[in-house]
C-alpha positions in Angstrom: 212.5 -148.4 -118.0 211.8 -152.0 -119.3 211.1 -153.6 -123.0 206.9 -153.6 -123.5 206.0 -157.2 -125.1 202.6 -157.3 -127.0 200.6 -159.2 -129.5 199.1 -157.0 -132.1 196.8 -157.6 -135.1 196.7 -155.7 -137.8 193.9 -155.4 -140.6 195.0 -154.8 -144.0 196.4 -151.2 -144.4 199.6 -149.2 -144.9 201.1 -147.3 -142.6 204.3 -144.7 -142.3 205.8 -143.5 -139.2 209.1 -143.6 -136.8 208.8 -144.0 -133.2 211.6 -143.1 -130.1 212.2 -146.6 -129.5 213.5 -149.4 -131.1 211.1 -152.3 -132.1 211.2 -156.2 -132.9 208.8 -157.5 -135.0 208.2 -161.4 -134.8 205.3 -162.8 -137.0 203.1 -165.3 -135.9 200.8 -165.7 -138.7 200.2 -163.3 -141.6 202.7 -161.0 -143.7 204.2 -157.5 -143.2 205.9 -155.9 -146.0 208.2 -153.2 -145.1 210.5 -150.3 -146.1 212.9 -149.1 -143.9 215.3 -146.2 -144.6 215.2 -147.3 -148.3 215.5 -150.9 -147.8 212.4 -153.5 -148.9 211.9 -156.5 -147.2 209.2 -158.9 -145.9 208.2 -160.0 -142.4 207.1 -163.5 -142.7 207.3 -167.0 -141.5 210.9 -166.6 -142.6 212.6 -163.5 -141.6 211.6 -160.6 -138.2 212.7 -157.3 -138.2 214.6 -155.0 -136.1 213.7 -151.1 -136.4 216.1 -148.7 -135.2 214.7 -145.8 -133.1 214.0 -143.1 -135.4 214.4 -144.7 -138.5 211.4 -143.7 -140.9 209.7 -147.0 -142.0 206.4 -147.9 -144.0 204.4 -150.9 -143.5 201.7 -153.1 -145.6 199.8 -156.0 -144.2 197.8 -157.5 -147.5 195.8 -159.3 -144.5 194.9 -159.9 -141.1 197.9 -161.0 -139.4 199.5 -161.2 -135.9 202.8 -160.3 -134.7 204.6 -160.3 -131.5 206.1 -156.9 -130.9 209.0 -155.7 -128.6 209.1 -152.2 -127.9 212.4 -151.6 -126.6 213.3 -147.9 -124.9 216.4 -146.3 -126.0 217.5 -145.6 -122.0 216.5 -149.4 -121.0 220.1 -149.8 -120.2 220.9 -153.5 -119.4 217.3 -154.6 -120.7 218.0 -152.5 -123.7 219.1 -153.2 -127.4 222.8 -153.6 -127.2 224.6 -151.0 -129.2 226.3 -153.2 -132.1 222.4 -154.5 -132.7 221.2 -151.2 -132.6 224.1 -150.0 -135.3 223.5 -153.2 -137.3 219.9 -152.5 -137.8 220.5 -149.4 -139.4 222.2 -151.1 -142.4 220.4 -154.7 -142.1 217.2 -154.6 -140.3 216.1 -157.7 -141.7 217.0 -161.4 -140.1 216.6 -165.0 -141.0 213.5 -166.3 -138.5 214.7 -170.0 -137.5 211.7 -172.6 -135.9 213.4 -171.9 -132.5 212.5 -168.2 -132.5 209.3 -169.2 -134.3 208.5 -171.4 -131.5 209.1 -168.8 -128.6 206.7 -166.3 -130.7 203.8 -168.7 -130.7 204.4 -169.4 -127.2 204.4 -165.7 -126.2 201.3 -165.2 -128.6 199.2 -167.9 -126.7 199.9 -166.9 -123.4 199.4 -163.1 -124.4 196.1 -163.9 -125.9 194.8 -166.0 -122.8 195.6 -162.8 -120.4 193.7 -159.9 -119.9 196.4 -157.6 -119.0 200.2 -157.8 -118.8 201.7 -160.1 -116.4 205.4 -160.7 -114.9 205.5 -163.9 -117.2 205.2 -161.8 -120.2 207.6 -159.1 -118.8 210.1 -162.3 -118.4 209.0 -163.7 -122.0 210.2 -159.9 -123.5 213.5 -160.7 -122.1 214.0 -164.3 -123.6 212.5 -162.8 -126.9 215.1 -159.8 -126.6 218.2 -162.3 -125.8 217.3 -164.6 -128.4 217.0 -162.3 -130.6 220.3 -160.7 -130.1 222.0 -163.9 -130.3 220.5 -164.6 -133.6 221.0 -161.0 -134.9 224.3 -160.2 -133.2 226.1 -163.6 -134.8 224.7 -162.6 -138.4 222.5 -165.9 -137.8 222.6 -167.3 -141.7 220.9 -170.0 -143.3 223.2 -172.8 -144.4 224.2 -172.4 -147.8 222.2 -175.1 -149.3 219.1 -173.8 -147.9 219.9 -170.2 -149.1 220.1 -171.8 -152.4 216.9 -173.8 -152.5 214.8 -170.8 -150.8 216.2 -168.4 -153.3 214.9 -170.5 -156.3 211.5 -171.1 -154.8 211.1 -167.3 -154.1 211.9 -166.3 -157.9 210.3 -169.6 -159.5 207.2 -170.1 -157.1 205.3 -169.8 -160.4 207.4 -172.9 -162.2 206.4 -176.7 -162.1 209.3 -177.3 -159.3 209.9 -180.9 -157.9 211.6 -181.8 -154.4 213.8 -183.6 -156.4 214.8 -180.9 -158.7 215.3 -178.6 -155.4 217.3 -180.7 -153.8 219.8 -180.9 -156.8 219.9 -177.5 -157.4 220.4 -177.1 -153.6 223.1 -179.6 -153.8 222.0 -181.7 -151.2 219.6 -185.2 -150.9 216.0 -185.0 -150.9 215.9 -186.1 -147.3 218.8 -183.9 -146.6 216.5 -180.7 -148.2 213.5 -181.8 -145.7 215.7 -181.8 -142.8 216.8 -178.2 -143.4 213.6 -177.2 -144.0 211.9 -178.6 -140.9 215.3 -177.7 -138.8 215.8 -173.9 -139.9 212.0 -173.0 -141.3 209.9 -175.2 -139.5 208.0 -176.7 -142.3 208.4 -178.7 -145.4 209.5 -177.5 -149.0 206.2 -178.1 -150.0 204.6 -176.0 -147.7 206.8 -172.9 -147.8 206.4 -173.2 -151.6 202.4 -173.4 -151.2 202.7 -170.6 -148.6 204.6 -168.5 -151.0 202.3 -169.0 -153.8 199.1 -168.1 -151.6 200.9 -164.9 -150.6 201.7 -163.7 -154.1 198.0 -164.9 -155.0 196.3 -163.0 -152.2 198.5 -159.5 -153.4 197.2 -159.8 -157.2 193.5 -160.7 -156.0 193.5 -157.7 -153.7 195.6 -155.4 -155.7 194.5 -156.1 -159.1 191.4 -156.8 -161.0 193.0 -159.4 -163.3 190.7 -162.8 -163.8 191.2 -165.3 -160.8 191.6 -168.2 -163.3 194.7 -166.1 -164.7 195.7 -165.2 -161.0 195.6 -168.9 -160.5 197.8 -169.9 -163.2 200.3 -166.8 -162.7 201.4 -168.4 -159.4 201.7 -172.1 -159.7 198.2 -173.4 -159.2 196.6 -176.1 -162.0 193.3 -173.9 -162.1 191.1 -171.9 -160.1 189.5 -174.3 -158.1 192.9 -175.6 -156.7 193.4 -171.8 -155.5 190.0 -171.5 -154.1 190.5 -174.8 -152.0 194.0 -174.0 -151.0 192.5 -170.4 -150.1 189.8 -171.8 -147.9 192.1 -174.6 -145.9 194.8 -172.5 -145.0 193.5 -169.2 -145.0 190.0 -169.7 -144.2 188.9 -167.2 -147.0 188.2 -167.6 -150.6 189.1 -165.5 -153.5 185.8 -163.3 -153.6 186.2 -162.1 -150.2 189.6 -161.1 -150.7 188.6 -159.1 -153.5 185.9 -157.6 -151.7 188.5 -156.4 -148.7 187.0 -158.8 -146.3 
């Protein structure tokens, strides 16, 4: 038995289940909030997940998203997930997503979308994805400490007025060094990463609460409701009204 690679689109919903195979989920676009064996995490443009066989997990997609999914049978032998990664996934399922793995996922997604049925190439790409994940997760790939500090500050302070200079000082690097770290490891600028964080939180609040849009805009760091609306149209091709309706 060999791993099965696919591109999946999930509409906004919440599901809880377990399955008899291991699963690797790498994002292409969108966000998936997950709870695996009591651990909470997010699959987004900065992280991917390995779900061990029989691990009960709940996942929610706030809006439509696309994810590259590799189902790995437990009896796949040489083509399977190494035992050390299975045991590791039971304790730490979430892993940092670097630019190289993100580019591979996007290539797989493009190829899968262009084909009406599975191909030998997709089979080989599944092997490449498994090898890339094993290399990263097996070595417990970690972002450099400076990038960890910067990302942590952004995730906890996305609603504040942060400049790139302030972020660089907090991370202990120069502004150019900070940009280089983000581009190499995450594949985008600090400003783009912050904008995506703010948009994801805004989308969640619009969908899950009845708070006024002007209040949500300020709460997540936008200057006003118009700025939030423009950003949603430009980056997500949607509007606050459509999100609130559940479109």
